[in-house]
N, C-alpha and C positions, 0 to 999 in steps of 0.2 A: 767453414761459415754458414750458419742461417742463409738461405735465400728468401723466401716466402714466409710469412708465418700471419696467418689470419686468426684472430681471439675472439671471441663472443660479437663480431661484427655484424651492428644493425643498422638499417636504414629507413626511415617512415618519411614518407611525403603526405601529411595529413593523415587521413583513416587507412591510407594504403600503406601494409608494410612488406616493403620489396626487398629486403634481405634479412631474415629473423634469425638472429644468435649463432653465427656462421662461423666455424673454427675449421684449418687446415694449415698442414705447415707442408713447403716441398723441399725435398733436401737437395742439394747438390749432383749433378749427375743424374737427374732422373728429369725425364721428360714426362709432363702430368698433363693430361687432356682434361678440359674442365666444360661441362655439358650440361643440358637444362632445356628445357622448353620457350619457346619465345613468351618473353614475360617473367621465367623462372627467377632473374636476378643477376645473369651472368654479368652483363653491360654495367651495372650499378656496382657491382663488386670490383670489376676492373677498375672505374672508374674513381672508387675508394681506395683503390691501390694505388694508384698514379697521381693521388690528392687533385682530382678533380671535382670529385665531391666530397663532402665533410659526412663524416657518419654520426648518425644518432649515439650510438652507442659502441663500444668496442675497439680494438685496433686491426689496424693491416700495416704492415712494415716488409720492407725491404734490406736486407742486410743489417737489421736491429733497427733501423731507423723509418719512421715514417717519411714520406716521399717528399715531404715539404723542406724536412731536415736532413737529406743528403747534401752531402759537399758534393759540388760535379756530378751531378745524378745522373747525366749520360754514362759515366763511366762505371757507374754501377747496374743500374737498369736500362735494357733497348724495349721502346713497346711502339707495336704496330697495332693502331687502332683505328686508322682513318687515313685511307690510301689518298685521298682528294684535298691534302692538309697544303699542297705544294703550290708557289706561284704560278700559271700556266703560261707566265711569259719568259721566266727563267729555264736554261737547260738544267741537266739532270745534275750532271756535275757542279754548277752552278749553285745549285739550290742546296747540295750536300756540302760545299764549302761555306755555303752562309750559316749554316747548322753547326761545322765543326769550328769555326771561329768563334762562333759567341759562345762555344763550349772551349776553349781554345784547344783543339784538335788539328793538330797539322795536315796539309793539302795529302799527304802519301797517304794517311790514312784513308782519307775519301776514294782514293784509286784501290786500296785494298778493298773497301766496303763493295765499290762496282763491281772488281773482280768475284767476290764472295757471291754477288747476284746475277752474274753474268750481264751486265748490262753496261759493260764498256763501249760498245759496238752504237749503242744509242745515246750515251753519256754527252754528247752536245746537241743533242736534240731539243727544241723547246717541250717543257712537260704539259703543255697544253695539246700538243700531238701525241701523247702516250696514249697506247691501250690502256685499260683497264689493269689489266696483268703486268703491263711495265711498272704503273704505278705503283703494282704492289710490291713489284720487287725494289724499286726506288723507296719505298716506303720502310721494307723491311732493310735495304741499305743503310737506312737513317739510324733503323734500332740499333744495328750493329756498329756505329759510326765511333762508338766509344769502347769497344771493344769489354760489353759490359759480362760479369758473371750471370745475369739475370735476365729474362727476356718475357717478355708477355705479349702472345701475338691473338691478334682476334680476326677470327676468318683468314689465314693467311694465305689460304688456297684460292679464294673468290678471286676470279678473271682468269686463274692459271688457264692453258691448254693441258691436255694428258701428259705431255713432255713437262710442262712447268710443274705439276702437282708432281710427278714423279721425281724430280729434281729437289722442288720443296722438302720431300719427304726423304729425301738423303741429307739435305741437310741439316734438318733437324734433329735428325741421328746422330751427325755429325756434331753439330753443336752440343748437343746432352752427351755424347762421349768426350768431348773436351773439359767435363766438368761442371758445366753451367747449369742452372736450374731455368728450367723454361714452364712457360705454362700457355697453353694454346687451348684456344677457345674455337669449338666449329661443330656445324650441325653434319657435316657429310662424317659422319658416325665410320663407315666403311673404310675411308681412307685414315681417319686419326687413328682405327685401331692398327694399323700397320706402320706407325710412328711414335706409340708413345710407350710408357712403363708402366704407367699408373691413368688411374681416371677420377676426376672428382664428378658425381652427381648432385645437381642440387635441382629441388622443386619448390617452389613457393617461395623462395627465399632461404630453404633450410636444406642442410645438407642429407642426403639421401645415402651417399656412399662414398669412399675413398679407400680404393684396392687398386692392387697390381692388376693389371689388366687378366692377365693369367689366370687371376682368381676369378673373378667377374664372370669372363667367358668360358667356365670348365664344361665339359660334356658336348662341346660343338656348339655351343649356343655364340651367336653372333653379338658383338658389340650393341648393333641396334635391338637386337632381342631381347639382352640385359637390361638395359637402358628403359625399354618397355616395358618390362615385369618390373623393375624397383621405382617407376613413377608409376606405375598403375596400384602398386602396394600403397606407396606413399600417400596418392589420392584416394584412396580409399579410406586410410586410417584418419585422414584428416576432413574428410567431408562429414 
């Protein structure tokens, strides 16, 4: 089944065109990096995918439906957007249990999610005492709670130490290997290049490239080099 489909997606804020007729699809079992400069439209695109912002035109669907139309959305899509979304007075375990009960997800799955993100030892500590990296892990556990086929991760490595970054890379690859669709937004291109199958590049809200990473980085070119080359060409063409 189709994971994510963006077709003709457009968003205007007054005179500002944040996303401009953007189209792409994600196939099951593929990990796609989503990259662009600050202000390129990545966050706006993700917000439209997750039903947090209404498009001016076009569609953004998950499993063939807009987010608001999904029945039991946590079982279809998991999202890591803001690691600071948890009440600081709750323990990590209770924060996940509250989300799970709202979505009719049992406590056993909470324990599985904590294990997946290696947070069992800190699960009974209050979230207010967590480091940024631990809050990232907890937010990732929340994204995985419904065992979704599609995952949207915005800067998931933020706050992780080198061991955590390596662990995250392995987790992302493993989730893709299970047949899930993953859309991973990151500015850390060297790390992203080690985790993704495909790369979606946007500039000024427009699609610049959507290719397998092996195609973008031929001839020994790094993903960073390819990104700068592609966006420089785009800037020159639209200036």
